[in-house]
C-alpha positions as a printed Julia matrix, in Angstrom:
46×3 Matrix{Float64}:
  8.57   1.09  -11.02
  5.69   3.5   -11.74
  5.39   6.5    -9.44
  2.57   8.92   -8.61
  2.21  11.6   -11.28
  3.37   9.33  -14.11
  1.2    8.0   -16.96
  2.16   4.3   -17.06
 -0.77   3.23  -19.25
 -4.06   1.51  -18.51
 -4.18  -1.28  -15.95
 -4.13  -2.07  -12.25
 -1.34  -0.77  -10.05
 -0.62  -1.84   -6.47
  0.89   0.44   -3.85
  4.19  -1.02   -2.66
  3.62   0.24    0.89
  0.04  -0.77    1.75
 -1.15  -2.9    -1.19
 -3.97  -0.58   -2.27
 -5.0   -1.16   -5.91
 -5.48   1.79   -8.25
 -7.16   1.09  -11.61
 -6.31   3.33  -14.55
 -8.78   3.08  -17.45
 -6.91   5.15  -20.05
 -3.32   5.36  -21.21
 -3.38   9.1   -20.45
 -4.5    8.71  -16.78
 -1.93   9.7   -14.15
 -1.21   7.61  -11.07
 -2.36   9.43   -7.94
 -0.61   9.54   -4.6
 -1.97   6.46   -2.8
 -5.33   7.49   -1.31
 -4.88   5.09    1.62
 -1.31   5.72    2.83
  0.0    8.64    0.69
  2.9    6.6    -0.76
  4.06   7.22   -4.34
  5.5    3.89   -5.57
  3.46   1.25   -7.39
  3.91  -2.06   -9.16
  1.83  -3.07  -12.18
 -0.46  -6.03  -11.55
 -0.93  -8.6   -14.31
């Protein structure tokens, strides 16, 4: 499970707490703390 601060690669990631979607464009982008609820856990969307 990707967490805030990690570089999981490009793609869409959904916050496991509130469902907010974060889109990372580059493989070197880091996941932020969720801007909506401040949670740190995500799942990768297909």
